[in-house]
Backbone bond lengths (Angstrom), bond angles and torsions (degrees), N, CA, C in turn:
res aa  C-N    CA-C-N  psi(-1)  N-CA   C-N-CA  omega(-1)  CA-C   N-CA-C  phi
1 M - - - 1.446 - - 1.528 109.30 -
2 N 1.327 115.53 138.10 1.457 118.38 179.32 1.528 110.69 -85.77
3 K 1.312 116.69 176.45 1.454 120.75 -175.77 1.515 112.98 -79.89
4 N 1.317 117.49 2.89 1.451 120.86 -179.85 1.519 112.53 -111.70
5 A 1.303 117.90 21.74 1.457 120.36 -178.08 1.526 110.61 -68.90
6 T 1.317 114.44 145.67 1.457 122.28 177.05 1.515 108.67 -110.54
7 L 1.312 115.80 131.40 1.459 121.24 172.41 1.515 108.01 -95.84
8 V 1.316 116.29 121.41 1.455 121.79 173.74 1.530 105.65 -93.51
9 L 1.321 115.98 104.46 1.461 121.38 -178.37 1.526 108.65 -94.69
10 G 1.327 114.99 118.71 1.454 121.31 -173.86 1.516 110.21 105.62
11 A 1.344 115.60 20.55 1.464 121.45 -179.24 1.529 110.39 -60.85
12 T 1.310 114.76 147.11 1.462 121.58 -179.83 1.524 109.21 -147.03
13 P 1.336 117.91 147.04 1.461 119.93 177.22 1.531 113.05 -78.59
14 N 1.323 118.25 2.19 1.466 122.21 -178.52 1.533 109.61 -80.15
15 P 1.343 117.99 112.05 1.464 120.76 -175.96 1.533 114.32 -66.25
16 D 1.318 117.71 -10.77 1.463 120.56 178.20 1.524 112.82 -84.97
17 R 1.330 117.35 -9.51 1.468 121.12 -176.62 1.528 111.03 -91.26
18 Y 1.324 115.54 149.85 1.458 120.65 -178.39 1.526 112.59 -64.83
19 A 1.315 118.34 -32.55 1.464 120.23 178.18 1.530 110.59 -61.32
20 Y 1.312 116.25 -40.22 1.469 121.19 177.49 1.528 109.77 -65.45
21 K 1.322 116.07 -48.21 1.465 120.94 -178.67 1.531 111.17 -61.21
22 A 1.326 116.18 -41.41 1.468 119.79 178.74 1.525 110.42 -64.48
23 T 1.317 117.29 -41.54 1.463 120.71 178.37 1.524 110.56 -59.59
24 M 1.315 116.45 -47.26 1.461 120.11 -179.06 1.528 111.04 -63.09
25 R 1.319 116.87 -39.28 1.473 120.76 179.82 1.532 110.50 -69.48
26 L 1.340 117.44 -40.53 1.459 120.83 176.66 1.526 110.43 -59.20
27 L 1.315 116.38 -45.45 1.461 120.49 178.95 1.527 111.20 -64.02
28 A 1.334 116.68 -37.74 1.464 120.97 -178.68 1.527 112.38 -63.93
29 V 1.334 116.75 -28.84 1.473 119.49 179.43 1.525 111.73 -96.69
30 G 1.335 116.13 8.26 1.457 120.19 173.28 1.520 115.47 90.15
31 E 1.305 117.84 12.47 1.464 120.35 177.77 1.525 109.75 -78.68
32 E 1.303 116.18 143.94 1.456 121.49 172.73 1.525 107.69 -86.28
33 V 1.315 117.29 136.98 1.455 120.53 -177.60 1.517 111.68 -127.45
34 E 1.314 113.64 150.77 1.465 123.21 166.67 1.515 105.42 -119.80
35 L 1.326 116.60 144.84 1.454 121.32 -176.20 1.518 110.48 -120.99
36 V 1.326 115.71 129.00 1.456 121.86 175.47 1.516 107.26 -134.34
37 G 1.320 115.74 134.07 1.461 120.64 178.88 1.508 110.92 -168.98
38 I 1.313 115.42 -179.52 1.457 119.44 179.83 1.530 112.16 -94.64
39 K 1.319 116.53 -14.34 1.467 121.10 178.41 1.519 109.46 -88.38
40 K 1.319 115.92 136.38 1.463 120.58 176.26 1.521 108.59 -80.11
41 G 1.319 115.10 149.64 1.457 119.45 177.35 1.501 111.27 141.52
42 E 1.317 115.40 -158.48 1.451 121.66 -179.39 1.517 109.32 -151.80
43 I 1.319 113.99 163.45 1.461 121.93 173.75 1.519 105.76 -131.19
44 A 1.313 116.32 124.05 1.465 121.88 -179.52 1.533 111.22 49.97
45 E 1.316 115.64 43.72 1.462 124.27 178.28 1.529 114.03 66.84
46 I 1.324 117.21 13.57 1.467 121.83 174.27 1.522 106.67 -100.62
47 P 1.332 117.98 120.79 1.460 119.86 -177.39 1.534 112.39 -68.11
48 I 1.320 114.26 143.21 1.466 120.46 172.53 1.519 106.43 -87.94
49 Q 1.334 115.43 116.94 1.462 120.46 179.79 1.525 108.53 -80.76
50 N 1.322 116.03 134.52 1.459 120.62 -173.87 1.521 113.96 -103.78
51 D 1.295 116.83 10.72 1.457 119.21 176.85 1.524 107.57 -119.33
52 R 1.269 117.62 -152.96 1.461 121.73 178.05 1.531 108.43 -119.13
53 P 1.340 116.59 74.22 1.462 120.03 -175.80 1.524 111.31 -66.94
54 Q 1.306 115.28 142.69 1.465 119.85 175.51 1.528 107.75 -82.08
55 L 1.295 115.12 100.29 1.459 122.55 -177.93 1.519 109.60 -96.27
56 E 1.298 116.03 147.71 1.467 121.68 179.23 1.524 108.75 -106.27
57 N 1.298 115.72 153.60 1.460 122.46 171.57 1.524 114.45 61.94
58 I 1.319 117.03 34.92 1.460 120.54 174.16 1.524 107.71 -82.04
59 D 1.314 115.65 117.91 1.458 121.34 177.94 1.527 110.78 -83.73
60 T 1.332 115.28 -45.38 1.462 121.52 -173.29 1.520 110.00 -131.22
61 V 1.318 115.42 137.62 1.466 121.45 168.59 1.517 105.83 -111.84
62 T 1.321 116.88 121.24 1.456 120.80 175.93 1.524 107.45 -107.51
63 L 1.322 115.36 127.17 1.461 120.90 -168.50 1.523 112.89 -96.92
64 Y 1.326 114.36 129.53 1.453 123.49 172.92 1.526 108.90 -132.68
65 V 1.323 115.54 40.66 1.461 123.21 178.43 1.519 106.57 -113.32
66 G 1.314 116.97 132.52 1.459 120.16 179.13 1.517 111.60 -56.05
67 V 1.318 115.40 142.96 1.462 121.04 -175.10 1.527 112.03 -56.15
68 K 1.330 118.56 -31.89 1.469 120.19 -178.82 1.528 112.45 -70.66
69 H 1.333 117.68 -17.28 1.464 121.45 178.58 1.526 112.87 -106.31
70 L 1.307 116.65 -6.53 1.456 120.64 -172.99 1.522 113.74 -64.21
71 A 1.328 117.82 -36.04 1.466 120.41 -179.90 1.528 111.22 -59.22
72 D 1.332 117.42 -31.72 1.460 121.36 178.20 1.529 112.31 -65.82
73 W 1.310 117.03 -21.31 1.456 122.61 -177.54 1.526 113.11 -100.83
74 A 1.318 118.52 -9.46 1.467 121.73 -171.14 1.530 112.91 -56.77
75 D 1.312 118.28 -50.76 1.466 120.49 -178.22 1.529 110.72 -59.57
76 Y 1.311 116.33 -40.60 1.461 120.57 178.79 1.535 110.67 -62.53
77 I 1.322 116.16 -48.33 1.469 120.56 -179.88 1.520 110.26 -57.04
78 F 1.332 116.87 -48.25 1.463 120.28 -178.09 1.524 111.95 -66.53
79 S 1.339 118.05 -30.25 1.461 120.77 179.31 1.528 112.17 -65.59
80 L 1.315 117.00 -21.70 1.465 121.50 -179.88 1.525 112.20 -79.65
81 R 1.313 116.83 -14.80 1.467 123.33 179.74 1.530 112.70 52.34
82 P 1.341 116.53 53.56 1.463 117.93 178.83 1.530 111.30 -72.69
83 R 1.312 115.38 159.90 1.464 120.71 174.15 1.530 109.96 -73.41
84 R 1.363 115.62 -36.40 1.461 119.27 179.67 1.516 110.96 -146.96
85 I 1.325 113.19 157.90 1.459 122.48 173.45 1.519 106.34 -125.22
86 I 1.328 116.22 127.82 1.453 120.69 176.44 1.523 107.94 -99.40
87 F 1.320 115.20 118.66 1.458 122.34 177.56 1.523 107.35 -93.80
88 N 1.332 116.06 95.35 1.454 121.78 179.22 1.522 110.05 -68.07
89 P 1.337 117.94 161.80 1.472 120.01 -179.86 1.530 111.92 -50.17
90 G 1.322 115.10 130.20 1.462 121.78 -179.99 1.514 113.86 92.44
91 T 1.336 117.16 -3.25 1.464 119.79 179.96 1.526 112.32 -113.37
92 E 1.312 117.18 5.96 1.461 120.72 -177.49 1.528 109.75 -65.57
93 H 1.319 116.52 118.76 1.467 123.07 -177.37 1.528 107.15 -130.07
94 P 1.338 118.36 102.18 1.470 121.34 -172.01 1.526 114.56 -53.45
95 E 1.331 118.37 -40.71 1.459 120.22 -178.27 1.522 111.73 -68.01
96 I 1.318 116.86 -40.28 1.462 120.37 179.96 1.528 110.20 -71.12
97 I 1.318 116.60 -37.73 1.467 120.09 176.03 1.527 109.53 -61.11
98 A 1.324 117.23 -46.26 1.474 121.27 -179.83 1.522 110.92 -62.67
99 K 1.329 117.37 -43.71 1.462 121.40 -179.95 1.528 110.57 -64.29
100 A 1.322 117.20 -41.64 1.462 120.54 178.32 1.525 109.98 -59.33
101 R 1.300 116.61 -47.43 1.467 120.46 -179.12 1.525 110.76 -64.08
102 E 1.321 116.17 -37.18 1.465 121.33 177.04 1.534 110.68 -60.89
103 L 1.328 116.17 -35.13 1.465 122.13 -179.47 1.530 112.54 -85.27
104 G 1.323 117.06 1.36 1.454 120.56 179.95 1.516 114.43 82.34
105 I 1.320 116.61 17.18 1.463 122.11 178.40 1.522 107.63 -94.59
106 H 1.318 116.74 131.89 1.458 121.02 178.53 1.529 108.60 -71.28
107 A 1.317 116.71 112.29 1.463 122.55 178.50 1.516 107.74 -98.04
108 Q 1.317 116.07 113.05 1.455 121.35 -173.51 1.524 109.77 -115.18
109 I 1.313 116.25 120.76 1.463 121.40 175.12 1.522 106.09 -90.27
110 A 1.320 115.27 106.02 1.463 120.45 -172.82 1.527 109.10 -163.19
111 C 1.312 115.38 179.49 1.459 121.86 176.14 1.519 108.25 -115.70
112 T 1.312 116.59 119.35 1.457 121.54 -178.60 1.522 111.22 -55.91
113 L 1.323 117.58 -42.78 1.463 120.62 -178.80 1.526 111.39 -63.29
114 V 1.315 117.68 -41.25 1.467 121.11 178.10 1.525 109.83 -67.47
115 M 1.325 116.37 -42.22 1.460 119.71 178.54 1.529 111.18 -59.05
116 L 1.319 116.59 -43.18 1.466 120.64 178.96 1.533 111.59 -66.50
117 A 1.331 116.32 -42.64 1.464 120.37 -178.26 1.529 112.30 -66.48
118 S 1.319 116.64 -27.36 1.463 120.68 -177.67 1.538 113.00 -105.61
119 N 1.320 115.74 15.86 1.474 121.99 178.52 1.528 112.86 56.44
120 Q 1.316 117.47 37.49 1.463 122.17 178.79 1.519 112.29 -112.32
121 Y 1.331 117.89 9.30 1.454 120.46 -174.54 1.512 113.13 -73.19
122 A 1.328 117.01 -41.16 1.470 120.66 -176.29 1.507 109.36 -62.10
């Protein structure tokens, strides 16, 4: 895995969900992805991991976990030491955003799909 890998947290094999669409778009622009979620399955032959794997070289975590469940994932996200966390619509969590910034992680309130479509993802 390269140092620019993106973790899609909240990945799902359901093609109607934004996490799936974001994964497909990330792959289409050549990004390497890791998938973690509670749903079993895969996206584009990449398995969705259902635990909290210790991944190396995660540059970006893009969130597709409902805000009410996000606190359960905070320690895991921070353990990955990403450069940035993208808080997609509906995932904005003020305490986690503040903690990320405190740790020197760029906390970005944005939409991954819009960022990709407008060439602002990098």
